N, C-alpha and C positions, 0 to 999 in steps of 0.2 A: 448495485448489489441486490441479490435475490434473497428474500427471506423464505424460510421453510416453516411456515406456520399454518398450513392448510389442513393438515391431518390432525384434527382435534378429536375425532371419534373413530372407532373401528368401522362403523357404518360408512363413513366418508373415505377412510383409508383403504379398506379392503378391495374395492373395485379397481382402483388405480394400481395398487400393489400387485394384484393378480395380472394386470396388464403388463407389468414390468418384470415379473419373475416367472420362471417355469412353474407349472402347477405343483409339483412335489415340494419345491422350495417355498412357494407361497403357503402351502398347507402347513409346513413346519413352522413358519413364522406366525401363522394364524394360531397355532397351538400355543406358542410362546406368548402371544398377545392375550389370549384367553387366560393363561396362567397369571400374567402380570396384572391384568385388570382384577382378577379374583384376589390376588395376593395384596395389592395396594388398596383395594376396596374404595373407601371414601376418603382416603388420604388427600390432603390438599397441599399446594405449595404456599409459600408466604403470601403470594398475591391472592390466594383464595381459589385459584384455578385447580381443577382436579389433577392429581399427580400423574395419572395415566395419560393426560393430555400432553404433558412434557415428554413422556416416553414415546408417544406417537410422533411428536415433532422431531425427536432425535432419530427415530426410524426414518422419517421423511428426509431429514438431512443426509443420512447415510445413503439412502437409495437414490433420491433425486439429485442431491447436491454432490456427493462424493462418488456416486456410481457403484456403490458396494452392492454386490449381488450374492455374496457368500452367505448361505443360510445360517451357518454357525455363528458368524459375526453378527448377523441381524438378530438372531435369537438371543445372543448374549446381551445385546443392547436393550432388547425389550424386557428381559428378565432382570436387568440391573446387575447382572453378574459379569459384566464386561471386564471387571478387574481381574478375573481369572483367565482371561484370554492370553494366549502366548504372545510373546513379542513379535513373532512372525505374523500372527493374525492382525495385531495392531498395526504393524508396518504395512500389511496388505491393504488395510483400511485407510492408510495415509496419515496415521497419527504419529507425530514425532515425539510427543511427550505424553505422559499418562498421569492424570491426577486421580486421587482417591475419591473425589467428589461425591 
C-alpha cells in the first residue's frame, strides 16, 4: 500500500506537480493553493499539524494516487469547496460516495 504523505509544503509540492500537469493547469492549482494557505492561515488539525498540510496531502492523493489531472477538481480539493463539485466531477475523480467532512 502506498501512502501519499510527501507533499507537506507548497515548496516541496510545486516542482513535482508542475512535472505532472500542463503549465496552465499547474498555474491554476497554484493559485488555489495560495488562496487555501492564506485562508486557513495557522489553523491546525487535532494532531497539531498545519491544516494546509492535510490539503496538500489530499492534492497528492488525487494527482499521484488517483491520477486526477482536471484542474477544476484539483482546485476544488485545495480550496475545500469540493462539496460544491457536480456529481459528474466526483465520478470522474473516482469517488463513489461523498461525505460532508
